[in-house]
LUMSERO-447278 format. One record per residue (C-alpha): residue in one letter; y negated, z, x. Coordinates in steps of 0.1 Angstrom, whole numbers. Last residue first. Layout:
N
<gumi><aa>A</aa><c2>Y</c2><c3>Z</c3><c1>X</c1></gumi>
...
END
This chain:
184
<gumi><aa>X</aa><c2>-238</c2><c3>-139</c3><c1>-202</c1></gumi>
<gumi><aa>X</aa><c2>-210</c2><c3>-143</c3><c1>-175</c1></gumi>
<gumi><aa>X</aa><c2>-177</c2><c3>-125</c3><c1>-176</c1></gumi>
<gumi><aa>X</aa><c2>-158</c2><c3>-129</c3><c1>-144</c1></gumi>
<gumi><aa>X</aa><c2>-124</c2><c3>-146</c3><c1>-146</c1></gumi>
<gumi><aa>X</aa><c2>-92</c2><c3>-125</c3><c1>-140</c1></gumi>
<gumi><aa>X</aa><c2>-64</c2><c3>-125</c3><c1>-117</c1></gumi>
<gumi><aa>X</aa><c2>-40</c2><c3>-95</c3><c1>-121</c1></gumi>
<gumi><aa>X</aa><c2>-33</c2><c3>-63</c3><c1>-103</c1></gumi>
<gumi><aa>X</aa><c2>-1</c2><c3>-43</c3><c1>-105</c1></gumi>
<gumi><aa>X</aa><c2>9</c2><c3>-10</c3><c1>-89</c1></gumi>
<gumi><aa>X</aa><c2>41</c2><c3>9</c3><c1>-92</c1></gumi>
<gumi><aa>X</aa><c2>44</c2><c3>43</c3><c1>-78</c1></gumi>
<gumi><aa>X</aa><c2>84</c2><c3>49</c3><c1>-75</c1></gumi>
<gumi><aa>X</aa><c2>105</c2><c3>77</c3><c1>-83</c1></gumi>
<gumi><aa>X</aa><c2>133</c2><c3>95</c3><c1>-63</c1></gumi>
<gumi><aa>X</aa><c2>110</c2><c3>121</c3><c1>-50</c1></gumi>
<gumi><aa>X</aa><c2>76</c2><c3>113</c3><c1>-68</c1></gumi>
<gumi><aa>X</aa><c2>74</c2><c3>146</c3><c1>-87</c1></gumi>
<gumi><aa>X</aa><c2>75</c2><c3>168</c3><c1>-55</c1></gumi>
<gumi><aa>X</aa><c2>47</c2><c3>148</c3><c1>-39</c1></gumi>
<gumi><aa>X</aa><c2>26</c2><c3>152</c3><c1>-71</c1></gumi>
<gumi><aa>X</aa><c2>19</c2><c3>126</c3><c1>-98</c1></gumi>
<gumi><aa>X</aa><c2>-11</c2><c3>135</c3><c1>-120</c1></gumi>
<gumi><aa>X</aa><c2>-28</c2><c3>102</c3><c1>-120</c1></gumi>
<gumi><aa>X</aa><c2>2</c2><c3>84</c3><c1>-135</c1></gumi>
<gumi><aa>X</aa><c2>11</c2><c3>54</c3><c1>-114</c1></gumi>
<gumi><aa>X</aa><c2>-9</c2><c3>21</c3><c1>-116</c1></gumi>
<gumi><aa>X</aa><c2>-8</c2><c3>-11</c3><c1>-137</c1></gumi>
<gumi><aa>X</aa><c2>-35</c2><c3>-36</c3><c1>-146</c1></gumi>
<gumi><aa>X</aa><c2>-58</c2><c3>-33</c3><c1>-116</c1></gumi>
<gumi><aa>X</aa><c2>-83</c2><c3>-61</c3><c1>-118</c1></gumi>
<gumi><aa>X</aa><c2>-86</c2><c3>-92</c3><c1>-96</c1></gumi>
<gumi><aa>X</aa><c2>-112</c2><c3>-118</c3><c1>-88</c1></gumi>
<gumi><aa>X</aa><c2>-105</c2><c3>-152</c3><c1>-71</c1></gumi>
<gumi><aa>X</aa><c2>-131</c2><c3>-173</c3><c1>-52</c1></gumi>
<gumi><aa>X</aa><c2>-140</c2><c3>-143</c3><c1>-30</c1></gumi>
<gumi><aa>X</aa><c2>-160</c2><c3>-112</c3><c1>-28</c1></gumi>
<gumi><aa>X</aa><c2>-138</c2><c3>-81</c3><c1>-21</c1></gumi>
<gumi><aa>X</aa><c2>-142</c2><c3>-55</c3><c1>-48</c1></gumi>
<gumi><aa>X</aa><c2>-107</c2><c3>-59</c3><c1>-65</c1></gumi>
<gumi><aa>X</aa><c2>-90</c2><c3>-61</c3><c1>-31</c1></gumi>
<gumi><aa>X</aa><c2>-109</c2><c3>-32</c3><c1>-16</c1></gumi>
<gumi><aa>X</aa><c2>-99</c2><c3>-8</c3><c1>-45</c1></gumi>
<gumi><aa>X</aa><c2>-64</c2><c3>-21</c3><c1>-44</c1></gumi>
<gumi><aa>X</aa><c2>-61</c2><c3>-16</c3><c1>-6</c1></gumi>
<gumi><aa>X</aa><c2>-74</c2><c3>20</c3><c1>-10</c1></gumi>
<gumi><aa>X</aa><c2>-50</c2><c3>28</c3><c1>-38</c1></gumi>
<gumi><aa>X</aa><c2>-21</c2><c3>13</c3><c1>-20</c1></gumi>
<gumi><aa>X</aa><c2>-30</c2><c3>35</c3><c1>10</c1></gumi>
<gumi><aa>X</aa><c2>-32</c2><c3>66</c3><c1>-11</c1></gumi>
<gumi><aa>X</aa><c2>1</c2><c3>57</c3><c1>-29</c1></gumi>
<gumi><aa>X</aa><c2>18</c2><c3>54</c3><c1>5</c1></gumi>
<gumi><aa>X</aa><c2>11</c2><c3>90</c3><c1>11</c1></gumi>
<gumi><aa>X</aa><c2>26</c2><c3>98</c3><c1>-24</c1></gumi>
<gumi><aa>X</aa><c2>58</c2><c3>81</c3><c1>-12</c1></gumi>
<gumi><aa>X</aa><c2>78</c2><c3>49</c3><c1>-19</c1></gumi>
<gumi><aa>X</aa><c2>49</c2><c3>26</c3><c1>-32</c1></gumi>
<gumi><aa>X</aa><c2>57</c2><c3>-3</c3><c1>-53</c1></gumi>
<gumi><aa>X</aa><c2>37</c2><c3>-35</c3><c1>-53</c1></gumi>
<gumi><aa>X</aa><c2>29</c2><c3>-60</c3><c1>-79</c1></gumi>
<gumi><aa>X</aa><c2>7</c2><c3>-92</c3><c1>-78</c1></gumi>
<gumi><aa>X</aa><c2>-3</c2><c3>-112</c3><c1>-108</c1></gumi>
<gumi><aa>X</aa><c2>-17</c2><c3>-146</c3><c1>-115</c1></gumi>
<gumi><aa>X</aa><c2>-2</c2><c3>-166</c3><c1>-87</c1></gumi>
<gumi><aa>X</aa><c2>-13</c2><c3>-203</c3><c1>-94</c1></gumi>
<gumi><aa>X</aa><c2>-40</c2><c3>-200</c3><c1>-67</c1></gumi>
<gumi><aa>X</aa><c2>-13</c2><c3>-197</c3><c1>-39</c1></gumi>
<gumi><aa>X</aa><c2>-30</c2><c3>-203</c3><c1>-6</c1></gumi>
<gumi><aa>X</aa><c2>-62</c2><c3>-184</c3><c1>-13</c1></gumi>
<gumi><aa>X</aa><c2>-43</c2><c3>-155</c3><c1>-28</c1></gumi>
<gumi><aa>X</aa><c2>-18</c2><c3>-155</c3><c1>1</c1></gumi>
<gumi><aa>X</aa><c2>-45</c2><c3>-154</c3><c1>28</c1></gumi>
<gumi><aa>X</aa><c2>-64</c2><c3>-127</c3><c1>7</c1></gumi>
<gumi><aa>X</aa><c2>-34</c2><c3>-105</c3><c1>5</c1></gumi>
<gumi><aa>X</aa><c2>-30</c2><c3>-107</c3><c1>45</c1></gumi>
<gumi><aa>X</aa><c2>-68</c2><c3>-98</c3><c1>49</c1></gumi>
<gumi><aa>X</aa><c2>-64</c2><c3>-69</c3><c1>26</c1></gumi>
<gumi><aa>X</aa><c2>-34</c2><c3>-57</c3><c1>46</c1></gumi>
<gumi><aa>X</aa><c2>-53</c2><c3>-60</c3><c1>77</c1></gumi>
<gumi><aa>X</aa><c2>-82</c2><c3>-41</c3><c1>63</c1></gumi>
<gumi><aa>X</aa><c2>-58</c2><c3>-13</c3><c1>52</c1></gumi>
<gumi><aa>X</aa><c2>-46</c2><c3>-12</c3><c1>88</c1></gumi>
<gumi><aa>X</aa><c2>-82</c2><c3>-9</c3><c1>100</c1></gumi>
<gumi><aa>X</aa><c2>-88</c2><c3>22</c3><c1>78</c1></gumi>
<gumi><aa>X</aa><c2>-54</c2><c3>35</c3><c1>86</c1></gumi>
<gumi><aa>X</aa><c2>-65</c2><c3>37</c3><c1>122</c1></gumi>
<gumi><aa>X</aa><c2>-77</c2><c3>72</c3><c1>119</c1></gumi>
<gumi><aa>X</aa><c2>-42</c2><c3>85</c3><c1>121</c1></gumi>
<gumi><aa>X</aa><c2>-38</c2><c3>70</c3><c1>156</c1></gumi>
<gumi><aa>X</aa><c2>-8</c2><c3>52</c3><c1>170</c1></gumi>
<gumi><aa>X</aa><c2>1</c2><c3>44</c3><c1>133</c1></gumi>
<gumi><aa>X</aa><c2>30</c2><c3>61</c3><c1>118</c1></gumi>
<gumi><aa>X</aa><c2>56</c2><c3>39</c3><c1>101</c1></gumi>
<gumi><aa>X</aa><c2>87</c2><c3>55</c3><c1>119</c1></gumi>
<gumi><aa>X</aa><c2>78</c2><c3>90</c3><c1>107</c1></gumi>
<gumi><aa>X</aa><c2>75</c2><c3>77</c3><c1>71</c1></gumi>
<gumi><aa>X</aa><c2>111</c2><c3>68</c3><c1>70</c1></gumi>
<gumi><aa>X</aa><c2>116</c2><c3>38</c3><c1>47</c1></gumi>
<gumi><aa>X</aa><c2>124</c2><c3>10</c3><c1>71</c1></gumi>
<gumi><aa>X</aa><c2>143</c2><c3>35</c3><c1>95</c1></gumi>
<gumi><aa>X</aa><c2>180</c2><c3>32</c3><c1>85</c1></gumi>
<gumi><aa>X</aa><c2>179</c2><c3>-5</c3><c1>74</c1></gumi>
<gumi><aa>X</aa><c2>160</c2><c3>-15</c3><c1>106</c1></gumi>
<gumi><aa>X</aa><c2>124</c2><c3>-15</c3><c1>115</c1></gumi>
<gumi><aa>X</aa><c2>111</c2><c3>-34</c3><c1>145</c1></gumi>
<gumi><aa>X</aa><c2>93</c2><c3>-61</c3><c1>122</c1></gumi>
<gumi><aa>X</aa><c2>77</c2><c3>-33</c3><c1>102</c1></gumi>
<gumi><aa>X</aa><c2>79</c2><c3>-42</c3><c1>66</c1></gumi>
<gumi><aa>X</aa><c2>53</c2><c3>-48</c3><c1>39</c1></gumi>
<gumi><aa>X</aa><c2>60</c2><c3>-53</c3><c1>3</c1></gumi>
<gumi><aa>X</aa><c2>45</c2><c3>-76</c3><c1>-25</c1></gumi>
<gumi><aa>X</aa><c2>61</c2><c3>-87</c3><c1>-57</c1></gumi>
<gumi><aa>X</aa><c2>47</c2><c3>-119</c3><c1>-67</c1></gumi>
<gumi><aa>X</aa><c2>37</c2><c3>-132</c3><c1>-102</c1></gumi>
<gumi><aa>X</aa><c2>32</c2><c3>-167</c3><c1>-116</c1></gumi>
<gumi><aa>X</aa><c2>67</c2><c3>-168</c3><c1>-130</c1></gumi>
<gumi><aa>X</aa><c2>58</c2><c3>-148</c3><c1>-161</c1></gumi>
<gumi><aa>X</aa><c2>22</c2><c3>-133</c3><c1>-158</c1></gumi>
<gumi><aa>X</aa><c2>17</c2><c3>-129</c3><c1>-195</c1></gumi>
<gumi><aa>X</aa><c2>46</c2><c3>-103</c3><c1>-198</c1></gumi>
<gumi><aa>X</aa><c2>35</c2><c3>-79</c3><c1>-172</c1></gumi>
<gumi><aa>X</aa><c2>59</c2><c3>-82</c3><c1>-141</c1></gumi>
<gumi><aa>X</aa><c2>82</c2><c3>-53</c3><c1>-130</c1></gumi>
<gumi><aa>X</aa><c2>111</c2><c3>-57</c3><c1>-154</c1></gumi>
<gumi><aa>X</aa><c2>112</c2><c3>-95</c3><c1>-150</c1></gumi>
<gumi><aa>X</aa><c2>119</c2><c3>-91</c3><c1>-111</c1></gumi>
<gumi><aa>X</aa><c2>89</c2><c3>-105</c3><c1>-93</c1></gumi>
<gumi><aa>X</aa><c2>92</c2><c3>-136</c3><c1>-72</c1></gumi>
<gumi><aa>X</aa><c2>86</c2><c3>-126</c3><c1>-36</c1></gumi>
<gumi><aa>X</aa><c2>55</c2><c3>-121</c3><c1>-14</c1></gumi>
<gumi><aa>X</aa><c2>66</c2><c3>-104</c3><c1>19</c1></gumi>
<gumi><aa>X</aa><c2>42</c2><c3>-88</c3><c1>44</c1></gumi>
<gumi><aa>X</aa><c2>56</c2><c3>-88</c3><c1>78</c1></gumi>
<gumi><aa>X</aa><c2>45</c2><c3>-62</c3><c1>103</c1></gumi>
<gumi><aa>X</aa><c2>41</c2><c3>-62</c3><c1>140</c1></gumi>
<gumi><aa>X</aa><c2>27</c2><c3>-34</c3><c1>162</c1></gumi>
<gumi><aa>X</aa><c2>6</c2><c3>-34</c3><c1>193</c1></gumi>
<gumi><aa>X</aa><c2>-23</c2><c3>-20</c3><c1>173</c1></gumi>
<gumi><aa>X</aa><c2>-20</c2><c3>-45</c3><c1>145</c1></gumi>
<gumi><aa>X</aa><c2>-2</c2><c3>-79</c3><c1>143</c1></gumi>
<gumi><aa>X</aa><c2>2</c2><c3>-88</c3><c1>107</c1></gumi>
<gumi><aa>X</aa><c2>25</c2><c3>-117</c3><c1>96</c1></gumi>
<gumi><aa>X</aa><c2>22</c2><c3>-133</c3><c1>62</c1></gumi>
<gumi><aa>X</aa><c2>54</c2><c3>-141</c3><c1>44</c1></gumi>
<gumi><aa>X</aa><c2>65</c2><c3>-162</c3><c1>14</c1></gumi>
<gumi><aa>X</aa><c2>94</c2><c3>-162</c3><c1>-11</c1></gumi>
<gumi><aa>X</aa><c2>100</c2><c3>-179</c3><c1>-44</c1></gumi>
<gumi><aa>X</aa><c2>122</c2><c3>-207</c3><c1>-28</c1></gumi>
<gumi><aa>X</aa><c2>126</c2><c3>-196</c3><c1>7</c1></gumi>
<gumi><aa>X</aa><c2>105</c2><c3>-187</c3><c1>38</c1></gumi>
<gumi><aa>X</aa><c2>71</c2><c3>-203</c3><c1>29</c1></gumi>
<gumi><aa>X</aa><c2>45</c2><c3>-193</c3><c1>53</c1></gumi>
<gumi><aa>X</aa><c2>10</c2><c3>-178</c3><c1>45</c1></gumi>
<gumi><aa>X</aa><c2>-14</c2><c3>-178</c3><c1>75</c1></gumi>
<gumi><aa>X</aa><c2>-13</c2><c3>-153</c3><c1>103</c1></gumi>
<gumi><aa>X</aa><c2>-32</c2><c3>-119</c3><c1>105</c1></gumi>
<gumi><aa>X</aa><c2>-42</c2><c3>-106</c3><c1>139</c1></gumi>
<gumi><aa>X</aa><c2>-59</c2><c3>-72</c3><c1>141</c1></gumi>
<gumi><aa>X</aa><c2>-71</c2><c3>-53</c3><c1>172</c1></gumi>
<gumi><aa>X</aa><c2>-75</c2><c3>-16</c3><c1>167</c1></gumi>
<gumi><aa>X</aa><c2>-54</c2><c3>-3</c3><c1>197</c1></gumi>
<gumi><aa>X</aa><c2>-70</c2><c3>-25</c3><c1>221</c1></gumi>
<gumi><aa>X</aa><c2>-65</c2><c3>-59</c3><c1>239</c1></gumi>
<gumi><aa>X</aa><c2>-34</c2><c3>-68</c3><c1>219</c1></gumi>
<gumi><aa>X</aa><c2>-18</c2><c3>-99</c3><c1>236</c1></gumi>
<gumi><aa>X</aa><c2>-23</c2><c3>-130</c3><c1>214</c1></gumi>
<gumi><aa>X</aa><c2>5</c2><c3>-138</c3><c1>189</c1></gumi>
<gumi><aa>X</aa><c2>16</c2><c3>-171</c3><c1>199</c1></gumi>
<gumi><aa>X</aa><c2>48</c2><c3>-178</c3><c1>179</c1></gumi>
<gumi><aa>X</aa><c2>44</c2><c3>-147</c3><c1>155</c1></gumi>
<gumi><aa>X</aa><c2>56</c2><c3>-159</c3><c1>122</c1></gumi>
<gumi><aa>X</aa><c2>81</c2><c3>-186</c3><c1>134</c1></gumi>
<gumi><aa>X</aa><c2>93</c2><c3>-164</c3><c1>163</c1></gumi>
<gumi><aa>X</aa><c2>98</c2><c3>-134</c3><c1>139</c1></gumi>
<gumi><aa>X</aa><c2>116</c2><c3>-156</c3><c1>114</c1></gumi>
<gumi><aa>X</aa><c2>139</c2><c3>-170</c3><c1>141</c1></gumi>
<gumi><aa>X</aa><c2>146</c2><c3>-136</c3><c1>155</c1></gumi>
<gumi><aa>X</aa><c2>156</c2><c3>-123</c3><c1>120</c1></gumi>
<gumi><aa>X</aa><c2>137</c2><c3>-104</c3><c1>93</c1></gumi>
<gumi><aa>X</aa><c2>150</c2><c3>-120</c3><c1>61</c1></gumi>
<gumi><aa>X</aa><c2>174</c2><c3>-91</c3><c1>57</c1></gumi>
<gumi><aa>X</aa><c2>145</c2><c3>-67</c3><c1>54</c1></gumi>
<gumi><aa>X</aa><c2>134</c2><c3>-83</c3><c1>22</c1></gumi>
END
């Protein structure tokens, strides 16, 4: 996804991003189509810019029933490059306690996409480290509990006993699918 981040995309996603008045300000853009099977949402947070990508899911990651109505989700810091995009030190927030606000920004971006693309039945994300697992777990819990027109349930998550040493070279795959509420 990184290769899509170019000056033209950044200008399109963040054309009038308001100046950040404080370290916890959040600005989430609307969903924008970049290419066939690829959409983005911009996230301005604490003077940092991120792009959340929503791409067609490779067949080996999607659950069978979701088919083409699934999106792979990843977040990339705009200023990252190939050498830094997966280095945790580069992703640090200005203050560790801002993780709560950052997870709220991720949730807002997800909700923008859900509302703009009601045909998408499943979202899949892959965390690269155990620390990112914690963030994914928090966003998934919020996402499945947040009121809205669409409800989701977690359908795939990494093994609960994964440890930092066991995740080296492995991925934590999360998937959540749209479902209808049961009513009596």
